[in-house]
C-alpha positions as CSV (number, residue, x, y, z in Angstrom):
1,M,55.4,27.5,27.6
2,K,52.8,30.0,29.2
3,H,52.1,31.3,26.2
4,L,51.9,27.8,24.3
5,L,49.8,26.4,27.3
6,L,47.0,29.3,26.7
7,L,47.4,28.9,22.7
8,L,46.5,25.3,23.7
9,V,43.5,26.0,25.7
10,L,41.8,28.3,23.7
11,L,42.4,26.3,20.8
12,T,41.4,22.8,22.2
13,G,38.5,24.3,24.6
14,P,36.0,25.3,21.5
15,M,36.9,21.6,20.4
16,A,35.8,20.2,23.7
17,L,33.1,22.5,23.4
18,L,31.8,20.8,20.2
19,L,32.3,17.8,20.7
20,G,30.7,17.6,24.1
21,A,27.8,19.1,22.5
22,E,27.7,16.3,19.5
23,S,28.1,13.6,21.8
24,K,24.7,14.5,23.9
25,S,22.2,13.2,22.2
26,Q,18.6,13.8,22.0
27,P,16.8,12.3,25.2
28,K,15.1,8.6,23.6
29,P,11.2,9.7,23.0
30,N,8.8,7.8,25.3
31,V,6.0,6.4,23.4
32,I,2.6,5.7,24.3
33,L,0.2,3.8,21.4
34,I,-3.4,3.8,22.1
35,L,-5.3,1.1,20.4
36,A,-9.1,2.0,20.0
37,D,-11.8,-1.7,20.0
38,D,-14.0,-1.3,17.1
39,L,-13.4,2.6,16.6
40,G,-13.9,3.6,13.3
41,V,-12.9,6.8,11.1
42,G,-17.3,7.7,11.7
43,N,-16.7,7.3,15.2
44,V,-14.3,10.0,16.2
45,G,-15.5,13.8,16.0
46,C,-12.7,15.2,14.1
47,Y,-13.2,12.9,11.4
48,G,-16.2,14.7,10.7
49,S,-18.8,12.1,12.3
50,D,-22.1,13.3,12.8
51,H,-22.8,11.7,16.2
52,A,-19.5,11.2,17.9
53,K,-18.2,13.2,20.9
54,T,-14.5,12.9,21.1
55,P,-13.4,16.2,22.7
56,N,-9.6,15.0,24.2
57,I,-9.0,13.1,21.1
58,D,-10.3,16.2,18.9
59,K,-7.5,17.9,20.7
60,L,-4.6,15.9,20.2
61,A,-5.5,15.8,16.4
62,A,-5.8,19.6,16.5
63,S,-2.2,19.6,18.0
64,G,-0.6,16.9,16.3
65,T,-1.3,15.4,12.6
66,R,-4.2,13.4,11.5
67,Y,-4.1,10.7,8.9
68,T,-6.9,9.7,6.6
69,H,-5.1,6.7,4.9
70,A,-4.3,4.8,7.7
71,F,-5.1,0.7,7.4
72,T,-5.4,-2.2,9.5
73,A,-6.6,-5.6,8.9
74,A,-10.6,-5.6,9.6
75,L,-10.7,-7.9,12.8
76,C,-9.0,-7.4,16.1
77,G,-6.4,-10.0,16.2
78,P,-5.1,-10.2,12.8
79,S,-4.8,-6.4,13.6
80,R,-3.1,-6.8,16.2
81,A,-0.6,-8.9,14.7
82,M,0.5,-6.7,12.3
83,I,1.1,-4.3,14.4
84,L,3.4,-6.1,16.2
85,S,4.6,-7.8,14.1
86,G,5.4,-5.5,11.5
87,R,4.5,-8.4,8.9
88,Y,1.7,-9.4,6.5
89,A,-0.8,-12.3,7.5
90,F,0.7,-14.6,5.2
91,R,3.9,-14.5,6.4
92,N,3.3,-14.5,10.0
93,G,0.3,-16.5,9.8
94,S,-2.8,-14.6,11.4
95,S,-5.1,-14.1,8.8
96,S,-7.8,-15.2,11.3
97,Q,-9.0,-15.0,14.7
98,D,-8.0,-18.3,15.7
99,A,-4.8,-18.6,13.3
100,C,-3.8,-15.5,15.6
101,R,-3.7,-17.5,19.3
102,V,-1.4,-20.0,17.5
103,M,0.7,-18.5,15.4
104,P,4.6,-17.8,16.6
105,I,4.9,-16.0,19.4
106,A,8.5,-15.3,18.4
107,E,6.7,-12.8,15.7
108,L,5.5,-10.3,18.3
109,Q,8.9,-8.4,18.4
110,L,7.3,-4.7,19.2
111,G,7.9,-5.1,23.0
112,H,11.2,-7.0,22.2
113,T,12.2,-3.6,20.1
114,F,12.2,-1.4,22.7
115,K,13.6,-3.3,25.3
116,A,16.6,-3.7,23.1
117,A,16.8,-0.3,23.3
118,G,17.0,0.2,27.0
119,Y,13.1,0.9,27.2
120,A,10.9,0.0,30.1
121,T,7.8,-1.4,28.5
122,S,4.0,-2.4,29.6
123,A,1.1,-3.7,27.3
124,I,-2.3,-3.1,29.1
125,G,-5.5,-4.5,27.8
126,K,-7.0,-7.4,26.1
127,W,-4.6,-9.9,24.9
128,G,-6.4,-12.9,24.5
129,Q,-6.4,-13.1,20.3
130,L,-2.7,-13.1,21.2
131,P,-0.5,-16.1,21.8
132,G,1.2,-16.5,25.1
133,E,2.1,-13.7,27.6
134,P,2.9,-10.4,27.0
135,N,5.6,-10.8,28.9
136,E,6.8,-13.1,27.0
137,A,6.5,-11.1,24.4
138,G,9.0,-8.3,25.7
139,F,6.7,-6.7,27.7
140,D,7.9,-6.1,31.8
141,D,4.9,-4.9,32.9
142,Y,1.3,-6.1,31.5
143,L,-2.6,-6.4,33.2
144,R,-4.1,-8.8,30.3
145,F,-7.7,-10.1,29.7
146,N,-9.1,-13.2,28.0
147,G,-12.3,-11.5,27.0
148,S,-13.1,-9.5,24.2
149,G,-14.9,-6.5,25.9
150,L,-14.4,-7.3,29.6
151,Y,-15.7,-4.0,31.8
152,R,-17.2,-5.2,34.6
153,N,-19.1,-8.5,35.9
154,K,-22.3,-9.4,34.2
155,K,-24.0,-10.5,37.1
156,A,-23.6,-10.5,40.7
157,G,-21.6,-13.0,42.2
158,K,-20.1,-13.4,38.5
159,S,-15.7,-12.7,39.0
160,D,-14.3,-12.4,35.9
161,P,-10.5,-13.0,35.5
162,Y,-7.8,-10.9,34.9
163,R,-4.2,-11.1,35.0
164,V,-1.6,-8.4,36.6
165,N,2.3,-9.5,36.3
166,G,1.8,-13.0,36.4
167,K,-0.8,-12.9,39.4
168,D,-4.5,-14.1,38.6
169,L,-7.0,-12.0,39.8
170,K,-10.9,-11.7,39.7
171,L,-13.1,-8.2,38.6
172,G,-15.1,-7.4,41.5
173,D,-18.8,-6.6,41.4
174,N,-17.8,-2.9,42.1
175,Q,-14.7,-2.7,39.7
176,Y,-14.9,-1.2,36.2
177,M,-12.1,-2.9,34.3
178,P,-10.8,0.2,31.9
179,D,-10.8,2.2,35.5
180,L,-8.0,-0.6,36.3
181,M,-6.3,-0.2,33.4
182,H,-5.6,3.3,33.5
183,D,-4.7,3.0,37.4
184,Q,-2.1,0.1,35.6
185,A,-1.0,2.4,33.1
186,I,-0.3,5.7,35.2
187,G,1.6,3.5,38.5
188,F,3.6,2.2,35.0
189,I,4.2,6.0,33.8
190,R,5.1,7.1,37.2
191,K,7.2,4.1,38.4
192,H,9.4,4.9,35.0
193,Q,9.6,8.9,34.5
194,T,13.4,9.0,34.6
195,K,14.0,6.5,31.4
196,P,12.3,5.9,28.4
197,F,9.3,3.9,28.5
198,F,6.9,2.6,26.0
199,L,3.1,1.5,26.6
200,Y,0.8,-0.5,24.5
201,Y,-2.5,0.6,25.1
202,P,-5.3,-1.4,23.9
203,L,-8.7,0.3,25.6
204,V,-11.5,-2.1,25.4
205,H,-14.4,0.7,24.3
206,V,-16.6,0.4,22.9
207,H,-16.4,-3.6,22.1
208,A,-18.8,-6.4,22.3
209,E,-21.7,-6.1,24.8
210,I,-21.5,-2.5,25.6
211,Q,-22.3,-1.9,28.9
212,P,-23.3,1.5,31.1
213,T,-20.0,3.8,32.2
214,P,-18.9,4.6,35.3
215,D,-20.6,8.5,34.2
216,S,-23.7,6.6,32.1
217,A,-27.0,7.9,33.5
218,P,-29.9,5.3,35.1
219,D,-31.7,5.3,32.2
220,S,-29.4,6.3,29.1
221,K,-30.8,5.3,26.0
222,D,-27.5,5.4,24.2
223,L,-24.5,3.3,25.6
224,F,-22.5,3.3,22.6
225,A,-22.3,7.2,22.9
226,D,-21.7,6.9,26.7
227,N,-18.4,4.6,25.9
228,L,-17.1,6.3,23.2
229,L,-16.8,9.4,25.9
230,Y,-15.6,7.7,28.8
231,M,-13.0,6.3,26.3
232,D,-12.5,9.7,25.4
233,K,-12.2,10.9,28.9
234,L,-9.3,8.6,30.0
235,V,-7.5,9.9,27.2
236,G,-7.8,13.1,28.7
237,K,-7.0,11.8,32.0
238,L,-3.5,10.4,30.4
239,I,-2.4,13.2,28.7
240,A,-2.9,15.6,32.0
241,E,-0.5,12.7,33.5
242,L,2.1,13.2,31.3
243,D,1.6,17.2,31.6
244,T,1.8,17.0,35.7
245,L,5.2,14.7,35.2
246,K,6.0,17.4,32.6
247,L,6.5,14.1,30.1
248,R,4.6,15.9,27.8
249,E,7.5,17.0,25.4
250,N,9.0,14.1,25.0
251,T,6.5,11.6,24.3
252,L,5.2,10.3,21.6
253,I,1.3,9.3,21.4
254,L,0.1,7.7,18.7
255,F,-4.0,7.1,18.9
256,M,-5.8,4.5,16.2
257,G,-8.0,2.2,15.8
258,D,-7.8,-1.7,15.7
259,N,-10.7,-2.2,12.8
260,G,-13.7,-1.1,11.6
261,T,-16.8,-0.1,13.3
262,A,-18.9,-2.9,14.6
263,K,-21.7,-3.7,11.9
264,L,-24.4,-3.2,15.6
265,H,-23.1,0.7,15.4
266,D,-22.4,1.3,11.9
267,K,-25.6,3.1,10.6
268,L,-25.0,5.8,12.9
269,S,-21.3,6.0,12.4
270,T,-21.6,8.3,8.8
271,I,-20.1,11.4,8.0
272,G,-21.8,14.6,6.5
273,G,-24.8,11.9,6.8
274,R,-23.4,9.6,4.3
275,H,-22.7,6.1,5.0
276,L,-19.2,4.3,5.2
277,S,-18.7,1.3,2.4
278,G,-17.9,-1.4,5.0
279,S,-17.5,-2.1,8.4
280,K,-15.7,-4.4,10.7
281,G,-14.6,-7.9,9.4
282,S,-15.5,-6.2,5.9
283,M,-12.8,-6.3,3.0
284,L,-14.7,-3.0,2.0
285,E,-12.8,0.1,2.8
286,C,-13.9,0.9,5.8
287,G,-13.3,-2.5,7.6
288,G,-9.7,-1.9,7.7
289,L,-9.3,2.1,7.2
290,V,-9.1,3.6,10.6
291,P,-8.0,6.6,12.9
292,F,-4.4,7.4,12.9
293,I,-3.6,10.3,15.0
294,A,-0.2,11.6,16.1
295,N,0.8,14.1,18.6
296,W,4.4,15.0,20.1
297,P,4.7,18.7,21.2
298,G,7.2,20.4,18.8
299,K,8.4,17.2,16.7
300,V,4.9,16.4,15.1
301,P,3.6,19.0,13.1
302,S,0.8,20.3,14.6
303,G,-2.9,20.9,13.1
304,K,-1.6,19.0,9.6
305,V,-3.6,16.3,7.9
306,S,-2.4,14.0,5.8
307,G,-3.3,11.4,2.8
308,D,0.2,9.4,3.5
309,L,-1.0,5.8,3.0
310,I,-0.2,4.0,5.8
311,D,-0.8,0.1,7.2
312,S,-0.1,-1.2,10.6
313,T,3.1,-2.6,9.5
314,D,4.5,0.5,9.5
315,L,4.3,1.0,13.4
316,L,7.5,-2.1,14.2
317,P,10.3,0.0,11.9
318,T,8.7,3.3,12.8
319,F,9.4,2.5,16.4
320,A,12.7,1.0,15.9
321,E,13.8,3.9,13.8
322,L,13.1,6.4,17.1
323,A,14.3,4.3,19.6
324,G,17.4,3.4,18.1
325,S,16.7,-0.3,17.9
326,T,17.4,-2.7,15.0
327,L,14.8,-5.4,14.0
328,P,16.4,-9.2,13.2
329,T,18.3,-9.3,9.7
330,N,16.5,-12.8,8.9
331,T,13.0,-11.4,9.0
332,I,11.4,-10.3,6.0
333,F,9.4,-7.2,7.5
334,D,6.9,-5.2,5.4
335,G,6.8,-2.1,7.2
336,H,7.8,1.3,5.9
337,S,9.2,3.7,8.6
338,I,7.4,6.9,9.1
339,A,9.6,8.3,11.1
340,P,10.1,11.5,9.0
341,Q,6.8,12.2,8.3
342,L,5.8,11.9,12.2
343,R,9.1,14.9,12.4
344,G,7.4,16.8,9.8
345,E,9.8,15.4,7.2
346,S,8.6,14.5,3.5
347,G,10.2,10.6,4.1
348,T,9.4,7.7,1.7
349,K,6.1,7.6,1.0
350,R,4.4,4.5,0.5
351,K,2.4,3.8,-3.2
352,W,0.4,1.2,-1.9
353,I,-1.0,-0.7,0.8
354,Y,-2.0,-4.6,1.4
355,N,-4.3,-5.5,3.5
356,Q,-5.7,-9.4,4.1
357,L,-8.2,-11.3,6.1
358,A,-8.3,-15.0,5.6
359,A,-7.7,-16.0,2.0
360,M,-9.2,-12.2,1.2
361,W,-6.9,-9.5,0.1
362,Y,-6.5,-6.6,-1.8
363,V,-3.3,-3.8,-2.7
364,R,-4.5,-0.3,-2.5
365,E,-3.3,3.0,-3.6
366,A,-4.5,6.7,-3.8
367,G,-6.8,5.8,-6.2
368,W,-7.5,2.6,-6.9
369,K,-7.6,-1.4,-5.2
370,L,-7.1,-4.5,-6.7
371,N,-8.4,-7.8,-4.8
372,E,-7.6,-11.3,-4.7
373,K,-10.4,-11.8,-7.2
374,G,-8.9,-9.4,-10.2
375,E,-11.4,-7.1,-9.1
376,L,-10.5,-3.2,-9.7
377,Y,-12.1,-1.0,-7.9
378,D,-12.5,3.2,-8.5
379,M,-11.6,4.7,-4.9
380,T,-12.3,8.4,-5.5
381,D,-15.0,8.6,-3.3
382,A,-14.1,6.5,-0.8
383,P,-14.7,6.2,1.6
384,F,-18.5,6.2,1.0
385,T,-18.1,3.9,-2.3
386,E,-16.2,2.3,-4.3
387,K,-17.2,1.5,-7.6
388,R,-15.8,-1.9,-9.1
389,V,-14.7,-1.6,-13.0
390,D,-14.9,-4.3,-15.2
391,A,-11.7,-5.2,-17.4
392,S,-13.9,-5.0,-20.7
393,T,-14.6,-0.9,-19.6
394,D,-11.2,-0.3,-19.2
395,T,-9.7,3.4,-20.2
396,E,-6.4,4.2,-20.3
397,T,-6.1,5.4,-16.8
398,S,-7.6,1.9,-15.4
399,K,-6.0,-0.5,-17.2
400,A,-2.2,0.9,-15.8
401,A,-3.6,1.2,-12.8
402,R,-5.2,-2.4,-12.6
403,T,-1.4,-3.4,-14.0
404,R,0.0,-1.4,-11.4
405,L,-1.5,-3.2,-8.9
406,A,-1.5,-6.7,-10.4
407,S,2.3,-6.6,-10.2
408,V,2.6,-5.5,-6.7
409,L,0.5,-8.7,-5.6
410,A,2.7,-10.8,-8.1
411,E,5.9,-9.9,-6.1
412,L,3.9,-10.2,-2.9
413,N,2.7,-13.7,-3.8
414,P,-0.5,-13.8,-0.9
415,A,-1.0,-17.3,-2.6
416,G,2.3,-18.4,-1.5
417,G,2.8,-17.8,1.8
418,I,1.0,-19.5,4.9
419,P,-2.7,-20.8,4.0
420,D,-5.6,-19.7,6.0
421,T,-7.2,-22.7,7.7
422,G,-10.5,-21.3,8.9
423,D,-13.7,-20.7,7.5
424,G,-13.0,-17.7,5.0
425,T,-14.5,-15.5,7.5
426,G,-11.4,-14.5,9.9
427,R,-13.4,-15.5,13.1
428,H,-13.5,-17.8,15.3
429,A,-15.0,-20.8,13.3
430,N,-15.4,-22.9,16.1
431,R,-17.5,-20.5,17.9
432,D,-19.2,-19.5,15.0
433,R,-20.4,-23.0,14.0
434,K,-21.5,-23.8,17.5
435,K,-24.1,-20.6,17.3
436,K,-25.3,-21.8,14.0
437,S,-25.8,-25.6,15.3
438,S,-27.6,-24.0,18.7
439,K,-30.0,-22.0,16.2
440,E,-30.8,-24.8,14.4
């Protein structure tokens, strides 16, 4: 009997250890999505910017993967709607800034996706371009404001409102909104450091009427550069906090722009001395081409530059896969998970991306772009130039590309989706009309 018991122990012991090892799943990664306002590829050092200094962001790229063909909508509202819904504008009704504010809040699935997987969730920054409140969209913790570029009160005694977890507050004369946002983010991370968390962190720099940072010299002649540096500084402080809390190894950081560079700063946003094709609000390349950097020590390949095509609908299914969550089965989602690529695997790469603003759209593959007018563009010199190819001059190569992309657009059928009801620009139509009337 004793020998039999000993035999059973010897046989079952290793099996028990094996089963125990298999039952211990890897901890779910923390996820931080940093969304930089109006930051195009010409404003980031590691993308070759001639003028921008972004040392902390560059370090993220150097120890992570930098993507060169990541796209989102060319204005902030439609871009955020793509990110939070995983759906194209003709499906979710977010083709313009005004439309985004009245789209069904049920479209915003990103926070809910993480909550369903047991994550603590936080949204800190600009929200006024989206419907409802962050807590209605699945975020436990939030700081939001309505303005498009709230930094500090522009006039002494004039208090700009913002809201923290349902409580209405007013910005003090000596307070700086990006610092308040940073403090809120750090407080959230510290509070939830023992469980998985998701932080949606849309930074305010370098949007709208740019104001001096706390580090700006009194006589600064380049507030745009000051704001780039301060934004980069806040990114560095956030990473330092993760290191201090020993959370860095299990935290995926994604850093991306929400659209291209604003027109006011476009001329200085050059790469290698060359101007870029398009800017914020444009359907040219750099209206929607944005910086996209992934960093997760030991998981995301270090020092890699990827030319994989990505559009911002890909974030939702990627996060769902990494978090172990599922998406509603009765909804069409347009994104493709890039979780395998983030882990250094080949994955299933996109053959094309789709982009839309108002009733303008295009589908883009590695070397070609076709828009809603049927115009084909040779993109071999992008992001600097894009050459229109008339059908009468088609080669076999361009004709094949025209056929392929036309087939994609026919299958998507954007014209059969929710129509744009704005003025055709994608911007705030009412506000723009008032500006025009006042000038007249």
